[in-house]
C-alpha positions in Angstrom: 128.9 124.9 115.9 131.3 127.4 114.5 133.5 124.7 112.8 130.5 123.3 110.9 129.6 126.7 109.6 133.3 127.1 108.6 133.2 123.8 106.9 130.1 124.7 104.8 131.6 127.9 103.7 134.9 126.1 102.7 132.8 123.6 100.5 131.1 126.5 98.8 134.3 128.3 98.2 136.1 125.2 96.9 138.8 125.4 99.5 140.1 121.8 99.5 143.0 121.9 101.8 141.3 123.9 104.5 138.2 121.7 104.3 140.3 118.6 104.8 142.0 120.0 107.8 138.8 121.1 109.4 137.2 117.7 108.9 140.2 115.9 110.3 140.1 118.1 113.3 136.4 117.4 114.2 135.6 114.0 112.8 136.3 112.3 116.1 134.5 114.8 118.2 131.4 115.8 116.1 128.5 113.3 115.2 129.0 112.3 111.6 125.5 113.2 110.7 126.1 116.8 111.7 129.2 116.9 109.5 127.6 115.4 106.5 124.7 117.7 107.1 126.9 120.7 106.9 128.4 119.4 103.6 125.0 118.5 102.2 123.6 121.9 103.1 126.4 123.6 101.4 125.8 121.7 98.2 122.1 122.1 98.3 122.7 126.0 98.6 125.0 125.8 95.6 122.3 123.8 93.8 119.8 126.5 94.4 122.2 129.2 93.3 123.1 127.2 90.2 119.4 126.9 89.3 119.0 130.7 89.7 122.0 131.1 87.5 123.9 132.9 90.3 126.9 130.4 89.9 128.0 128.2 87.0 129.6 124.8 86.3 133.1 125.9 87.4 131.9 126.8 91.0 130.1 123.5 91.2 133.3 121.6 90.1 135.3 123.4 92.7 132.9 122.4 95.4 132.7 118.8 94.1 136.6 118.7 94.4 136.3 119.4 97.9 133.8 116.7 98.5 135.9 114.3 96.6 138.7 114.8 99.1 136.4 114.7 102.2 134.6 111.5 101.3 137.5 109.0 102.1 137.8 110.6 105.4 134.0 110.6 106.2 133.0 107.2 104.6 134.4 105.0 107.5 132.2 106.9 110.0 129.2 106.9 107.7 129.4 103.2 107.3 129.5 102.8 111.1 126.6 105.1 111.6 122.9 105.3 110.4 123.6 107.5 107.4 124.4 104.9 104.7 121.5 104.9 102.2 120.9 102.8 99.2 123.5 101.9 96.7 123.4 103.6 93.3 125.2 102.3 90.2 125.9 105.3 88.1 127.6 105.8 84.6 127.6 107.5 81.3 126.2 105.0 78.7 128.2 103.2 76.1 129.3 105.4 73.2 129.6 108.5 75.2 132.6 109.8 77.2 131.1 113.0 78.7 131.5 113.0 82.4 131.1 116.4 84.1 127.4 116.1 84.7 127.8 112.5 85.8 130.6 113.4 88.3 128.6 116.2 89.8 125.7 113.6 90.3 128.1 111.2 91.9 129.5 113.8 94.4 126.1 115.2 95.4 124.7 111.7 96.0 127.7 110.8 98.1 127.2 113.9 100.1 123.6 112.8 100.7 124.9 109.5 102.1 124.3 107.2 99.2 126.8 104.4 98.4 127.7 105.4 94.8 129.3 102.9 92.5 130.6 105.2 89.7 131.4 103.1 86.6 132.6 106.0 84.6 132.0 106.6 81.0 131.3 104.5 77.9 129.6 101.9 80.2 127.9 99.0 78.5 124.5 97.5 79.5 126.3 94.3 80.8 128.5 96.3 83.2 125.6 98.2 84.7 123.7 94.9 85.2 126.7 93.1 86.7 127.5 96.0 89.1 123.9 96.2 90.1 123.8 92.6 91.1 127.4 92.5 92.6 127.1 95.7 94.6 123.4 94.9 95.5 122.2 98.2 94.2 118.5 99.2 94.1 119.1 102.3 91.8 120.7 102.6 88.3 121.6 106.1 87.1 122.1 106.5 83.3 123.6 109.6 81.8 124.1 110.6 78.2 124.9 113.9 76.5 124.5 112.5 73.0 121.2 111.8 71.1 123.0 108.9 69.4 123.4 107.0 72.7 120.0 107.8 74.2 118.9 104.3 72.9 121.1 102.6 75.5 118.9 104.0 78.3 116.0 102.4 76.5 117.8 99.2 75.8 118.9 98.7 79.4 115.3 99.1 80.6 114.1 96.6 78.1 116.8 94.1 79.2 115.7 94.4 82.8 112.1 93.8 81.7 113.2 90.7 79.7 115.1 89.3 82.6 112.3 90.1 85.1 114.5 92.5 87.2 112.7 95.6 86.5 110.7 95.8 89.6 113.7 95.5 91.8 115.6 98.5 90.3 114.8 102.2 90.3 116.1 103.7 86.9 116.8 107.4 86.8 118.0 109.0 83.7 119.6 112.3 82.8 121.6 114.4 80.3 121.3 117.2 77.9 119.2 115.5 75.2 117.0 113.8 77.8 113.5 114.9 78.9 110.6 113.9 81.0 108.9 112.9 77.7 111.7 110.6 76.9 111.6 109.0 80.3 108.0 108.3 80.0 108.4 106.8 76.5 111.0 104.3 77.8 109.6 103.5 81.1 112.3 105.0 83.4 111.3 105.8 86.9 112.6 109.3 86.9 114.2 112.0 84.8 116.3 114.7 86.5 117.7 117.8 84.8 120.6 118.1 87.3 122.4 116.5 90.2 120.3 118.3 92.8 117.1 117.3 91.2 118.4 113.6 91.2 119.2 113.8 94.9 115.8 115.3 95.7 114.0 112.6 93.7 116.0 109.8 95.3 115.5 111.1 98.8 111.7 111.1 98.2 111.9 107.3 97.7 114.4 106.5 100.3 
């Protein structure tokens, strides 16, 4: 369908207003899975181009701005349909206020159909745990860009173990100083170097 191809291109080009107009025009006529599929395909293509260093963070942010505006339009239809996946509680850990990477993860996961509860930055362990319980989440995503706050990722996992909640929650970690070696050391379920790797990993367990 021509409008879906157009929508995908608008996402990739960061054209917010035109993308919103296109979605509003077709959301009542086109199956929601096809619309979300077009958006997701666009983001995945951008992810591949990003990994190949063909585009950079500003282009990703432009696309994420489009999806930020589209999600409030799409979410009621996603909730009515069969696309809604698991709930993910996401945040940058306490002591760290960096958010660009975390925001891109949030956008990409929403485009994939996940219910994302984005707690923002400087999020303490109690807030993660309370949100996971209140929102019935099965996944917690922990981001940090500072070596001095990496321990919060470890502390949260230890807290889950102490409270016998570890088996019920899939913990995924990321951030510039984080590595697979660190994930193995602290017992995280997954480490992902970027938003697209995170989506791919979570899709594999969905």
